[in-house]
N, C-alpha and C positions, 0 to 999 in steps of 0.2 A: 588570582584574577579579581580585580576590584568590581564590586557590585554597585552600579549607579542608580538602582531603583529600589523603592520601598516594598516591592512585592516579595514576600518571603514564604507564602504558602499558596499552593495552586491546586485546584481541582482539575484532573484530566479525565476525560470520558473513556469508559471501557466498552463503547458500542461495538467497535471492531475487534477489540481484544477478546471478547467473549465468543467470537465465532470459532467453530471447530476447525476450520481450515484457515490458514494464514492469508492475509491480504497485504497489499502495499501500505494501506492506511494503518493496519495493525502494526506493521514494522515501524512506521513513523511514530505511532503512539508509544510503542515500547521504547524507542530511541529517545523520545522526548522525556519520558519518565527517568530514564537512566541519566540523561544529561542534566536534568533539573536537580537530581540528587547529587550529581557531581558539583553542582553550584550551591550545594547546601540549602536547597529549598525543601520545604515540607510538601510531599506529594500525596494528594488524596484522590484515590481512584473511585470513580462513580460508574457503577453498572446499572443497566436497566433490564435485568433478567425478569422474565414473566413468571415469577415464583412467589408463593406465599411462604416466607421464611420460617422454617422450623428451628427452634432453639432448644438445646438440651439444658439440663439443670445447672451446667457450668456456664451458661450464657453463650455457648458456641453454636455457630451455624452448622447444621448437619446435612443440609440438602442442596447446597449451592451448586455442586458439581453433578447432581443427579438429574439426568435428562428426563426421567419420568416425572420429576416434580414440576416440569413446565406445564403451564395451564393448558388443558385440553378440554374445550367445551363443545357440546353439540352445535350444529350449524345455527339453529334458531337462537340458542342462548348467546352464541358468539356474536351474532348480528345485533341482538338486543343490547349486549354489553357494549359493543362498538358505538351504537347510537347513543347510549347513555353517556359514554365518554365524550362524544362529540358535543353533547349539550353542556356537560359540566366541566370538562378538563380545562378549557381555556380560562375558567374563572376561579380555579383553585390552585393552591401552591402545594407542590409535592414535598414530602418530608423524607429524606433518605434515612435508612437504618444502617448502622454500622455492622460490618461483617467481621466476626471473630471466628475464624475457621476451626472446625473440629479437627483434632489431631488423629490422623489415620494414615496408613501407608498409601491409600488411594489419594486422599486429599493432598498429601505431601508431594506426590508426583504431579498433581494438577497445579499446586502452588508454585512449583519450580518453573512452570511455563508462564506464570504471570510476571509482569514487570515489577521492579522494585518500587515500593510505595510505603509511606508511613502508616496509612490506614486505607481500608477499602469499605465501600458503601454500596447499597443497592436501593434504587427507587423503582418499583415495579412499573415496567412499560414506559419509563420516563421519556424515551426517545421515540415512542410510537404515538406521536401526536396525530389525531384524526385529520385526514387530508383536507376536508372542507374547512376546518379551523385554520390550517396552515395557509390555504388560499386566501382566507380573509384576514391574514396578518397576525394571527394569534400565535404566541410562543408559550411553551410550558414553563411555568415559574417553579424554581426549586429553592426551598428554604436553605439558607446557608448555615446549617447546623455544624458544618466543619470549621466555621470561623476563618474561611480562606480569604485571601486578598484578591484572588483572581480565579477564573475558570478558563482553561485552554481547551476548547472543543476542537478535536483533531479532524473533524469532518463536519460539513454543513448540517447541523441539526437544529430543529426549531425549539431550542431550550435556552433559558437564561438563568443564571445563578443570582439570587437576590444579594444586594449589598456587596457587590464585588465587581471588578473589571471583567468584562466578557471578551475573550479573544477567540476568534474563529480562524481555522486554517482552511482555505479554499485551495485544494490541490490543482484543480483544473476546472474547465467549463465544458467538459465533453458532452453532457446531455444537451447543451445549447449550441455548441459548435458543430458536433456531429450527431444530430438527434437520431439518425437511423441506426446508430451503433449501441444504443442503450434502451432499457425498458422503463426508464424513469418517466413519471408523469411530468411532462415538460412544463405545463402551466403551474403545477404545484412547486416544482423545483425552482422556477423563475421567481415565484412569489416568495419563497423562503430565502433565496439569495438576496432579493431586493430588500427584504426586512433586515437581513444580516448586515448588508452594507450601510443601511440607514441607521442602525442602532448599535453596532459593534463598537467597543472601545478601541479595538485594533483588529485588523485582518492581516494574517500572515499567509504567505504562499511560498511555493517551492521552486520558482524559476522566474526570470524576467519575462519570459513568454506568457506565463500565466498572469503575471502582474499587468502586462499590456492588455490581455484579454479582459480582465476585470475592469480596467479603466475604460476600455472600448465599449463595454456593454452596460456599465452602470456609472452614474455620476457620483464618484467618490473621490474625495481629496487625495492627492498623491501621498501625503504624509501618513494616511491611515491604512495604507497597504504596504507591507514590508516583505521583501523577499529574503527569507532566511536560508534558502535551499534546504537540504537535509543531509545528515551525515550517513556515512556507510562505515560500519565497524564490524568486520568479520573476525570471529573468535580466532585468536592466535594459534591454538592447536590445529585448527582446520587448515591453516596456511603453512604449518611447520613441517608437514610431510614432504619428503623429497620426491623427485619426479618418478623414481622407480616404485615407491610406495603407492603413489597416485595411479601409475600405470597398471600395477598389479590389481588394485581395487577396481579400476574401470574394466579390465579384462575379466576379472572374476565375477563381478556383480552384473555388469551390463553387456559383456562380450564386445567391448569397444577398445580400439587401439588409440593410445595417446597421440594427439595431434592429427588424427585421421577421421575427423567428423566435424560437422558444423552443429552448433547448438542454438536452439531457441528455447526460452523458458518463460512461462507466464500463462495466464488463462487463455484458452483458445476461444477467441471471440472476434467479431468483425474489426474492431478498433486495432487489434494487434496485427492484422494484415497477413495472417498465416496462410490463407488460401493462395495469395500471390507469391509468397515465399516458397511454398511447395511447388508451384508451377515453375518458378524460376530455377529452383534446384534440380527438378527433374529435367528441365530443358538445358541445363548446363552440361549434362553428361559427365560430371566430375566423379571420379572414382573414390567417393567417400560418402557416407550417409549423412542425412540431416536428422538430428535428434530433436524431437519435440517433447519437452518436459513441462507438463502443466495440466491442470484440471479442465474439464469441459466448462465452457462459458455459454453465453447466449448465442443462438444460431450456429452452434458448433458443427452441425452436419454440413452446412454450406461451406464452411471454412475447410473441412476435412474431406470434401467430395473427391478431390484428386487423390488424396491419400487412400481412400477406400477403393477407388478404381485401380490404383497401383497395386494394392494388396491382392485384388481379385485376378489381375492379369499378369502378375509378376512372374518373370522367368529370370533366375539368377539371384544375386544378392539383393537383400532388401535395402532400398535406397532412402526410405523414410521410416524412422523408428519412433514409435509413440511410447512415452513413459508418463502415464497419467499422474503418478505420485512418486516423488523421491524425497528422502529425508534431507535435512539441511546439510549434513555432512556429505551425503552423496551428491547433492547439487553443487557444492563447492568443488568437489573432485571433477564433476562434469565440466564446470566452467574452466578449471585449470587445465584440463586435458583437451579442450576443444581447439581446433585449428582457428576458429573464430566464433564469437557470439554474434548471432544475427538478430537484429531487432528493427525491422523496417516498419515500425508502427506508424499509423496515420496521424495520431495525436497523443501526446503525453503531457502531463503537468511537470514531470521530472524525468522518469525513466530509470528506476533503480537498477535494472540489469546492466545498464551502461557503466555505472560507476563500479558495481561489483565486478564486472569483467576487467575494468582497468586496475582495480586493487589486486585481482588475481593474476595480472600480467597476461591477459588474453586479448588478442586483436579484436576489433569491432567492425561490423558492417551495420550501418544504421541509416535512418532517414535523413534527408537533407532539409528537413523542415523543423521549425519551432524549437521546442525544448530539447529535442534530440541533438540538433546541431549545436545548440547553446551549451548543453552539458558536456558533450563529447569534445568540444573544442577542435583541436587539430589531431586528435587521437583516434580517428576512425576513417574508414572508407565510406563515403556518403553516396546514397543512391536515391533515386526518385521512387517513393513508395507506391506510386500509382502506375509505374511502368515496369512490367515484368522483365523486360529485356535489360533495364538498368540494374535491377536486383541481381539478375543472372550474371551480368558482367562484373558486378561488384564481388560476387562470390568467387568467380574465376580469377579475378585480379588478386585476391588475397591468397587463394589456394595455390597459385602458380608463382608466387613471388616471396621467397623467404626473406630477402632483405627488407621488403616492405613490412612483413610481419614483425621483424625485429624492431623496425622504426616505430611501429604502432605500440609495441610493448613498452618501449622507453617513453614515448610521449604519453601513454596512458598512465604510467606510474607517476609522472610529473603532474598530470592533470588531476589525478585522484586526490592529491593533497588539498585541493580546494574544498573537498567534501569531508575532511577529517573531523573528528568529534571536537577537537579543540577549536577549530575555526567556526564550527557550527555553534558552539557555546558562545563565542564572541558575538556572532550575529544575533543569537537569541537574547543575550543581555541588551544589546543595542535596541532590539525591537521592543522589549518590555520597557526600556527606559523612555521610549517615545510616547507612552500612554500618559 
């Protein structure tokens, strides 16, 4: 593949990669690093962990993975420290320190979870810019000790790398489009995005819907916002098991029968519309459970109210099953064994579960809005996410129609090719070349 741009070394932020539980943005960042390495780029990971780095006599970092090393100050000192940062941080340039990890069995296990990179760095609290400073348009400056040509910030962060092109990925505008579904400070978030669209060398996003939303809300030239989508690459060994092996694993680990359940996975929060999905499923009277695989999010009690009531009054088989955590391998088995993946979200920038379901050959029931409809193409049964009866009818339509499920599997496999790693790399090269 010919490289049409002079960008050869890129800083990628580790803001979400450092989280203990995975997120969609962390998946995006991990994929970005992998694909940049495939394009023979030098990748420099920049973390912002709140630690004072300890170095052993060999120059190796010994406490990066130690949770107890995170800064813990009494409330009064923490408040004073925050005030001091608000006063000084906008006017100083942070200098990252290279991380050379100490060799041990524990650190090797942790390192295996990190994306491929040439070098890793840490700048303490670099992403934790004081809110008042952000609202006033200040961004944290980072000295380019890596000698990088560009920084690709995988999430909207108030940070800029000196003497380099600064690229920001805006996945969606959920806090501004559906403000009741997030806890973000909306004024601060708007001020940060406004600064990004005014100063970024390039903005990438992950769907045409998100691109339209960015243009609608901010005055930004069309050429400076590029939709690269994102790729979905499931490890081959996870897809290599035959149906009997997947069936045995589902029965043994979760007590589920292959093809005899619906699956939702993701954080349980208002944006994901799980409350209406549960109501629709219980109202369908279908003889198969709805499996919810995902951690608690914001306002989870409201979304799971019917689930709690169902457990309390249940007579007979459990029709809604909650799995707060599953491993990646277990999740792929759950996707492959589902009658359909259900994803009636109210708003998404992309909708990673849609493509993962298509790659796994599983039918889809999803929203007829925005990015969900765009990403799924013709490979889904579409429902009105605000209408419980529409969701219910969509579930029944898929459950009772095997020829339709077969059609969706075929269409999904064809549609998924749009989101292959090879095609993503082509879009990425084209985006970088536009700087």
